[in-house]
C-alpha positions as CSV (number, residue, x, y, z in Angstrom):
1,M,-17.8,151.8,165.8
2,A,-21.1,150.2,165.2
3,I,-23.9,149.8,167.9
4,D,-23.6,146.4,169.7
5,T,-27.1,145.2,169.0
6,Q,-26.2,141.7,170.3
7,S,-25.5,143.1,173.8
8,L,-28.6,145.2,173.7
9,S,-30.7,142.1,172.7
10,Q,-29.2,140.1,175.6
11,L,-30.1,142.8,178.1
12,I,-33.7,142.9,176.9
13,S,-33.8,139.1,177.2
14,E,-32.6,139.4,180.8
15,F,-35.2,142.0,181.6
16,R,-37.9,139.7,180.3
17,L,-36.6,136.9,182.6
18,L,-36.9,139.2,185.6
19,Q,-40.5,139.9,184.8
20,T,-41.2,136.2,184.4
21,K,-39.8,135.3,187.9
22,D,-41.6,138.4,189.4
23,S,-38.3,139.4,190.7
24,V,-38.2,142.9,189.2
25,T,-36.7,145.3,191.7
26,P,-35.7,148.9,191.3
27,E,-32.1,147.9,191.6
28,S,-32.3,145.3,188.9
29,L,-34.3,147.5,186.6
30,G,-32.0,150.4,187.1
31,Y,-29.0,148.2,186.5
32,I,-30.4,147.0,183.2
33,L,-31.4,150.5,182.1
34,Q,-28.0,151.8,183.0
35,R,-26.3,149.2,180.9
36,I,-28.6,150.1,178.0
37,T,-27.7,153.8,178.4
38,D,-24.1,153.1,178.6
39,L,-24.4,151.0,175.4
40,L,-26.3,153.7,173.6
41,A,-23.8,156.4,174.8
42,T,-21.0,154.2,173.5
43,A,-22.7,154.0,170.1
44,G,-23.4,157.7,169.9
45,T,-19.7,158.6,170.2
46,S,-18.6,156.1,167.6
47,D,-16.8,156.9,164.3
48,T,-19.8,155.7,162.3
49,V,-22.0,158.5,163.7
50,T,-19.3,161.0,163.1
51,R,-19.0,160.0,159.5
52,L,-22.7,159.9,159.0
53,Q,-22.9,163.4,160.4
54,Q,-20.2,164.6,158.0
55,I,-22.1,163.1,155.1
56,A,-25.3,164.8,156.2
57,D,-23.4,168.1,156.5
58,G,-22.1,167.7,153.0
59,F,-25.6,167.1,151.7
60,N,-26.8,170.2,153.4
61,K,-24.0,172.2,151.8
62,A,-24.6,170.7,148.4
63,G,-28.2,171.8,148.5
64,R,-29.7,170.5,145.1
65,V,-28.5,168.3,142.3
66,I,-29.7,168.3,138.7
67,V,-31.7,165.2,137.9
68,S,-32.6,165.9,134.2
69,I,-32.4,168.5,131.5
70,A,-34.8,168.8,128.5
71,Q,-35.3,171.4,125.8
72,G,-38.1,173.7,126.5
73,N,-39.8,176.5,124.5
74,A,-37.7,178.7,122.2
75,D,-38.4,182.4,121.6
76,I,-37.1,184.7,118.8
77,N,-33.8,185.2,120.6
78,N,-32.9,182.1,122.7
79,V,-33.3,178.4,123.2
80,N,-34.7,177.5,126.7
81,A,-34.3,174.4,128.8
82,N,-36.5,172.7,131.5
83,V,-34.3,171.6,134.5
84,Q,-35.3,169.1,137.3
85,A,-33.4,169.4,140.5
86,L,-33.4,167.3,143.7
87,N,-33.0,168.8,147.2
88,I,-30.6,166.4,148.9
89,S,-31.5,167.4,152.4
90,T,-35.3,167.1,152.0
91,G,-35.7,164.9,148.9
92,E,-37.9,167.5,147.2
93,I,-37.8,167.6,143.4
94,S,-38.4,171.0,141.6
95,T,-38.6,172.1,137.9
96,T,-37.3,175.4,136.5
97,S,-37.0,177.0,133.0
98,C,-33.8,178.8,132.0
99,V,-31.8,179.9,128.9
100,L,-30.0,177.0,127.3
101,I,-28.4,178.6,124.2
102,Q,-28.5,182.3,123.3
103,Q,-29.1,183.6,119.8
104,A,-26.0,183.8,117.6
105,T,-24.6,187.3,116.8
106,A,-21.7,188.8,115.0
107,D,-19.8,188.8,118.3
108,R,-20.6,185.3,119.7
109,A,-21.6,181.8,118.7
110,G,-25.1,180.6,119.5
111,A,-28.4,179.3,118.1
112,M,-29.7,180.3,114.7
113,R,-33.2,181.7,114.3
114,A,-35.5,180.1,111.7
115,Q,-35.1,183.2,109.6
116,H,-31.3,182.7,109.7
117,V,-31.8,179.2,108.3
118,A,-34.2,180.5,105.6
119,D,-31.7,183.2,104.7
120,L,-28.8,180.7,104.5
121,S,-30.9,178.4,102.3
122,E,-31.8,181.3,100.0
123,A,-28.2,182.4,99.8
124,K,-27.1,178.9,99.0
125,K,-29.7,178.7,96.2
126,N,-28.6,182.1,94.9
127,I,-24.9,181.1,94.9
128,K,-25.8,178.0,92.9
129,D,-27.8,180.1,90.4
130,I,-24.9,182.6,90.2
131,S,-22.5,179.8,89.6
132,L,-24.6,178.5,86.8
133,S,-24.9,182.0,85.3
134,L,-21.2,182.5,85.5
135,S,-20.6,179.2,83.8
136,E,-23.0,180.2,81.1
137,L,-21.5,183.7,80.8
138,S,-18.0,182.2,80.5
139,S,-19.3,179.9,77.7
140,R,-20.8,182.9,75.9
141,L,-17.6,184.9,76.3
142,D,-15.7,182.1,74.8
143,E,-18.1,182.0,71.8
144,A,-17.8,185.8,71.5
145,N,-14.0,185.7,71.6
146,Q,-14.1,183.1,68.9
147,L,-16.4,185.2,66.8
148,I,-14.3,188.3,67.3
149,T,-11.2,186.3,66.2
150,E,-13.0,185.0,63.1
151,L,-14.2,188.5,62.3
152,Q,-10.7,190.0,62.8
153,E,-9.4,187.4,60.4
154,K,-12.0,188.3,57.8
155,V,-11.2,192.0,58.3
156,N,-7.6,191.4,57.9
157,A,-8.3,189.5,54.7
158,V,-10.3,192.4,53.2
159,P,-8.1,194.5,50.8
160,P,-7.8,198.3,51.3
161,P,-10.5,200.4,49.6
162,S,-8.1,201.3,46.8
163,Q,-8.0,197.6,45.9
164,V,-11.7,196.9,46.0
165,N,-13.5,196.9,42.8
166,N,-16.8,198.7,43.6
167,P,-18.7,199.1,40.4
168,K,-21.2,202.0,40.3
169,Q,-24.7,201.6,39.1
170,N,-24.8,202.5,35.4
171,I,-27.2,205.1,34.0
172,A,-27.5,206.6,30.5
173,C,-29.0,209.7,28.8
174,L,-31.5,209.3,26.0
175,V,-33.1,211.9,23.9
176,K,-36.7,211.2,23.0
177,D,-39.3,213.6,21.5
178,G,-37.0,216.5,22.1
179,K,-36.7,215.8,25.8
180,L,-33.8,214.4,27.8
181,H,-34.4,211.1,29.6
182,V,-32.2,209.2,32.1
183,V,-32.4,205.4,31.9
184,G,-32.0,203.7,35.3
185,A,-33.0,206.7,37.4
186,A,-36.1,205.3,39.0
187,K,-34.3,202.9,41.5
188,L,-31.8,205.6,42.4
189,L,-34.6,208.0,43.2
190,D,-36.4,205.4,45.3
191,D,-33.2,204.8,47.3
192,G,-33.0,208.4,48.2
193,F,-30.4,209.7,45.8
194,V,-30.7,212.9,43.8
195,P,-29.4,214.0,40.4
196,Y,-26.7,216.6,39.9
197,L,-25.9,218.5,36.6
198,F,-22.3,218.8,35.6
199,R,-20.4,220.7,32.8
200,N,-17.0,220.1,31.4
201,V,-15.5,223.5,31.9
202,R,-12.5,225.6,33.0
203,K,-13.3,227.9,36.0
204,R,-11.9,229.8,38.9
205,N,-14.2,230.0,42.0
206,P,-14.1,233.4,43.7
207,F,-12.3,233.6,47.0
208,K,-14.7,235.3,49.4
209,D,-13.3,237.3,52.2
210,K,-15.9,239.3,54.2
211,N,-13.1,241.6,55.5
212,R,-12.1,242.7,52.0
213,P,-14.1,245.1,49.7
214,E,-16.0,243.5,46.9
215,A,-13.8,245.1,44.2
216,D,-10.7,243.6,45.9
217,Q,-12.0,240.0,46.0
218,S,-9.6,237.4,44.5
219,Y,-10.2,234.0,42.9
220,G,-9.0,230.6,43.7
221,P,-6.8,228.4,41.3
222,E,-8.2,227.5,37.9
223,T,-9.6,224.0,37.6
224,K,-10.6,222.1,34.5
225,G,-13.0,219.2,34.2
226,W,-16.4,218.2,35.3
227,G,-17.8,220.9,37.7
228,V,-21.3,220.8,39.2
229,L,-23.8,223.4,38.0
230,G,-25.6,224.8,41.1
231,S,-26.6,222.3,43.7
232,M,-29.1,219.5,44.4
233,Y,-31.9,222.0,43.6
234,S,-30.6,222.7,40.0
235,V,-32.3,219.7,38.3
236,R,-34.9,217.1,39.0
237,I,-36.2,214.0,37.2
238,E,-39.9,213.4,36.7
239,N,-40.9,210.2,34.9
240,S,-37.3,209.8,33.8
241,I,-37.4,213.3,32.1
242,V,-34.7,215.7,33.3
243,E,-36.0,219.2,34.2
244,I,-33.9,222.2,35.2
245,S,-34.7,225.1,37.5
246,Q,-36.0,228.2,35.7
247,N,-34.1,230.5,38.1
248,A,-31.4,232.8,36.8
249,R,-27.9,231.3,36.7
250,N,-26.8,233.1,39.9
251,E,-29.8,231.5,41.7
252,I,-30.0,228.1,40.0
253,G,-28.5,226.3,43.1
254,C,-31.1,227.9,45.4
255,M,-34.5,226.6,46.2
256,P,-36.5,227.0,42.9
257,K,-38.7,230.1,42.7
258,N,-39.9,229.8,39.2
259,G,-40.4,226.0,39.0
260,Y,-38.7,223.5,36.6
261,T,-38.8,223.0,32.9
262,S,-37.4,220.4,30.4
263,D,-36.8,223.1,27.7
264,P,-33.1,222.9,26.6
265,V,-32.8,226.7,26.3
266,Y,-32.8,226.8,30.1
267,F,-29.9,224.3,30.2
268,A,-27.9,226.8,28.1
269,G,-28.9,229.7,30.4
270,N,-30.1,231.6,27.4
271,Q,-33.6,232.5,28.6
272,G,-33.4,236.0,27.1
273,N,-32.1,234.9,23.7
274,E,-28.7,236.5,24.5
275,Q,-26.0,236.3,21.9
276,T,-23.6,234.7,24.3
277,V,-23.8,231.7,26.7
278,G,-21.8,231.4,29.9
279,Y,-19.9,228.1,30.0
280,G,-17.7,228.0,33.1
281,R,-15.0,230.7,32.7
282,S,-15.8,231.1,29.0
283,S,-18.4,233.1,27.2
284,V,-19.5,231.3,24.1
285,K,-20.8,233.5,21.3
286,L,-23.6,232.2,19.1
287,H,-22.3,233.8,15.9
288,D,-18.9,234.3,14.3
289,A,-17.0,237.4,13.4
290,N,-19.1,237.9,10.3
291,G,-22.3,237.8,12.3
292,N,-23.4,234.4,11.1
293,Y,-24.8,232.0,13.6
294,R,-22.7,228.9,14.1
295,L,-23.2,225.3,15.4
296,I,-22.3,224.9,19.0
297,R,-21.9,221.8,21.1
298,L,-21.6,222.0,24.9
299,R,-20.8,218.9,27.0
300,F,-23.1,218.2,30.0
301,A,-23.5,215.2,32.2
302,I,-25.9,213.8,34.9
303,G,-24.8,211.9,38.0
304,F,-26.5,210.7,41.2
305,A,-25.4,211.2,44.9
306,K,-26.8,211.5,48.3
307,P,-28.5,214.9,49.0
308,I,-25.8,217.5,49.8
309,Y,-27.3,220.8,50.8
310,P,-25.9,224.0,49.3
311,G,-22.8,225.3,51.1
312,R,-22.3,222.1,53.1
313,R,-19.4,220.7,51.1
314,K,-18.0,220.5,47.6
315,I,-19.7,218.3,45.1
316,T,-17.4,216.4,42.7
317,P,-17.7,213.2,40.6
318,A,-16.1,211.4,43.5
319,N,-19.3,211.9,45.6
320,L,-21.4,210.1,43.0
321,V,-22.8,206.6,43.3
322,T,-23.1,206.4,39.5
323,P,-20.8,207.2,36.6
324,L,-21.4,210.4,34.7
325,A,-24.0,210.0,32.0
326,E,-23.0,212.5,29.3
327,F,-25.2,214.3,26.8
328,T,-24.7,217.3,24.5
329,L,-26.5,220.6,24.4
330,I,-26.6,221.7,20.7
331,F,-27.3,225.1,19.2
332,D,-28.8,224.6,15.7
333,S,-27.5,227.6,13.7
334,G,-30.1,227.0,11.0
335,R,-33.1,227.0,13.2
336,R,-31.4,229.1,15.9
337,K,-32.7,226.7,18.6
338,W,-31.2,224.7,21.4
339,A,-31.7,220.9,21.4
340,F,-30.4,217.8,23.2
341,G,-28.0,215.4,21.5
342,K,-25.5,212.7,22.1
């Protein structure tokens, strides 16, 4: 119920009239004041005052209300906020700073640090580079697979070694001024190949057994054909001239001790003018049953191969990179001298 201001105004007007007529008495003044008191008392107990009091109590309980929120400073961990609040009871406005968003971690969502943004940008760039590299690598792999396929097709098209015609480099033996020359040897020597001396003989190589006495040693099967004489140290070629080791026959395949010579008598192994010459398994006599010297022809040949050191493996014409170039070692019965021939 609202205060009756009209009645209050009427009472004040009546009081003014009493003053005007100079008729103010204690009774009349008290009467007017009593009516004013009664009117104010009636207003003080009205529903309006009660409701206003309830609103005021609610404001007191509410305390402060937020007026505005703005982003404040940010440290390395959190994003802060500046908050303005109004005290409803007093009307006072205050400003405080508090955490708005915490830093994101593996266990919770939150704000990213500047370093996080930089790391994500770098990771994005790296992923892009990796994608480009993978694309390029995939393209290269496709090219490699295509090359492998083409190479496999070419390999499949190559016939077996037995069907390949692989001609060897030709050489030839030539006798000039009593010395044996090899035509075509210079390039082979420059390429690292070495000459080997062969004889067309029958022979049986001894079967060596260190656990058996020397007198009880046996021999392997007999072979016939071109057999190497000594090893890579038996002969050499100087200025196309063939020279043989001056070592004895049992040491001709070893490192030379006595040097090399082009004298044909050393090819025959007849350094001491013996009456017989060893030729494989055979012993060739220089004279007949009547004691007369006879003409003798022995077949030799020169071939080139890679260096094969003594005792490493067997040397055969199959090892050669050239065909065998044959020559003949001749014993002239009239002059009783050895010479080279064709």
